[in-house]
N, C-alpha and C positions, 0 to 999 in steps of 0.2 A: 811148437809153442813160440808165438812171436810176441815179443813184449820189449818196452822201454824203459829204462830206469833214468832219471834224471835227479842229479845232485845239485842243488844250488850250494855252493861253496862260497864263504867269506874269507878273502886273503888275510892272512895273518902278517904277512910280511911285504915289503916292495922287493919286485925282482923283474928280470925279462925272460919270457918265454919265446921260442923260435916260431916264425910263421906256422909251420906244421910239426907241433910237439908230440907226434905220434909215438915215439919211443918213450917218452915220459908217461903218456896217457896209457900205453900197453902195460907199463911196470905197474902203475897206480893201480888200473885193474885188477891184478895179479895180487897185490898187497892188500886191496879191500877184500878180495875173496878170503885171503889167508887170514885176515882178523876176524872174519866170520867162521871159517872152518879151516884150520891149518892143514888138514890131509887133504881137503878139496883143492885148496889153492897150489899144493904140490901136485895134485893129478892134473889140473887143468894147466899149470905152466908146463908140465913135462909132456902132454899130450901132442904126439907128432901130427903134423898135417894141419887143415884149417881149423881154427878156434871158432867155435859158434858165437862170436861177437864182435862188432865194430864199435868204435868208439870215436868221439867227437868232443870237440871243447868250443864252448860259445862265451862270449864275453858281455856283460851286462852294460857296458858302454865303450866308447872309442879309447883306445890305447895312446898314450902320448909317447912316441919314440920307444914303441913296442914294449912299456913298461907297466906291469900291474902294479898298482899302489897298495899299500895297505889299507884293508876295509873293501875294496872293491869286491863287486860279486862277478863269478864265472860258474858257467853251467856245464858240468861233465855228464855227457849223454852216453847210455851204454844200451845198443840195440842187440837183443838176444834172439836167438832161434833154437834154443835147446832147454827143455823143461827142468832138467835136472840143475842146469847152471842158473836158470829163473828163480828155481825153490832156494837156492843159495841167498841170492841177491835180494830176496824178499826179507830177509833177516839182517838187512843193514843196522847196526847199532846207532843210537844217537844219545849223546852227542858223539861225533866222530871226526877225528883229525885224518887228514890226507896229505900226503905228500907227492907234488907233480914236478918232478925234477927240482929246480931252486924254489919252487912254490910252495908255501905251508899255509893249508887251508882247513877251515873248520865247515861241516855241512851244517847249514841253516834249515835245510829241509830236504825230504827226498820224495820224488813222485814216481807212482809206477801206472804205466798206462799201456794200451796196444796200438799199433799202426793201423790206418785205414778204417777207422771207426769199428773194428773187431771188438768183440767180446774179450775181457781180460780173462781167458781161461786156457787151460792146458791142450784143448783141442780147436784152438781159434785158426790153426792153419788149414783145417779142412773147412772151416767157414770161407777162408778167402778162396780155397779151391772151388767150392760148391758155387760162389758168386761167379766167378770166372767161367764155369761151365754152365751156368743157366742164364749168363746175360747175352746180350747181343754181341757177336763176333767182332773181334777188333779187326779194323783195315790198316792202321798205321799206329807205329809205336815210336814216339820220341823219347830219346834219351838224352839227358842234359849231365854232363860230367862235371860235377860241382869242384871236386878235388882230384888232383893228378891221377891217372890210371895207367897201368902197364901191365904187361902178361909175360910169362916166362916162354922163352922159347930154346931151342935145343942150341942155337947159336947165340944166344944173349935176350934181351929184352925187345918186345915188339910195343911201340907206342900207338900205332894206328888200331882202334877197336873196331874190328870186322864183327859181323853178326855171329860168326861162329867163336871167335874168341870171348865175345860178351856172353853168349848164351851157355857156352860150355863152362865157363868160369861159375856162372850162376849154379848150373847143374852140381858142379863140385861142392859149393855151399850148402845145396840143399841137401845132399847126401852126408854133409858133416853134421846135421842136424838130427834132430830125434824122430823124423818121421820112419814109420815102418816101411813104407813103400819107395826105395830108391827110384832115380831117375836114369834111364838109359843116355848115356852121353853120345854113343855112336848114332842113336836115332836123332836126337837133337842136332848133331852136326849134320846129318843127311837133310833134315828141314832146313838148316840155315843156307844151304846151297841155292833154296828157292825163296830166300829173305831177300828183297831187293833195296839197297841203299839208294834212297832217292834224294837225300839233301844232307849236307853236313858243313859245320863251321867250327873252327877251333885252332889251337897251337900245342906245342909241347910247352912243357914247364918244367924245370929242374926244381926239385925239392931238396933241402939239405938237413940231414938229420944229426949232423956235427960237421966240425972243420972239415973231416977227411972223408965223409959217407954221404952219399946223395943218390937220388934217383930221377931219371927222366921220364914224365908221365904226359897223358893227352889230357885237355881240358877243353870242353867245348860240346856241342850238340848235334846228335846224329839223328836222322828220321828213316824209318825202315818201312817198306810196304810189304804187306802179308797177303796180297791178293793171289799169289800163286800158292798158297796153302788151302787145305780144305776147312771146314769150319772146327772140326775136332784139332786140327794141328794149330788152328790160330787160337784156340783156347788154351793149349800147352803153352805157347809161348806167351800168351797174355799172364799165365799164372807165373811163369818164369821172370817176366818184366816186373811184375808187382812184388815179387818175392825179392829180386835184385835192388829195389829201392831201399828196402830194409836191411838187406846184408851186405850191400856192396858189390863192386865188381873188380875183379883183377887182383893183383898183388898188394899185400900189406893192409887190407881193408880193416884188420883188427888193429890198425894203428892210424886210422882215420883216413887213408887214402881210398881212391876208387868209391867215393860216395856220389851217388846219382841221384835225379829226379827224373821220374818216369812219367809221361802224359799218353794216355790211350785214346785213341780216336776210333770211334766206332761208325761213323758215317764217311 
């Protein structure tokens, strides 16, 4: 189940939010779930491993000195890939007050939709898979890392997003969703040995969650050539790349990091 919930929020006070308010957004989502179903809020909060959602915040206009003024509009976007979580968020009450760190806001509107022009249905992931399987095989994949991305490693964080790191991360997120068929990470890693990085541009960027906490990630664009894969393997990578645009890549995607834009080239 792939779905996006967008809450149009009107600020009830003036305040400042950090450039990447991911921890505040993460907490706000669990608060929102708990306001609908207290037991569900506890369940999803305590669930170990990857949470099947990612969250971001867009602003209705430019902020002056990083300040949100009372009456300004902000847009909280929650991307979900688990039907049980989606069913909960379908029952968002209105009117609704929501706290995002120091920001107090009131929901003016709630919109529900699906990515990639998919139907808004519990089985729409299968529709995405069918499109990828029946479409012309992808030749190249461009992945633009919009927010900083990093990966866990044995001896610390990795900030350079190789094909193996990218697609293995997406497999983990897929397997954290509600699909009956899990994907074999070992097979994906083997395929990635034959995916060729042909071009990239970018740099590292430090993100601070507080005065004493931060993370260094990568922002920029990568282009991968799939010519060494057969058609079936290209279709599998196409499915993962498309799914990755919805679920994010790497660490802390449920806090807004690792957001990507994917472009598929079939010629």
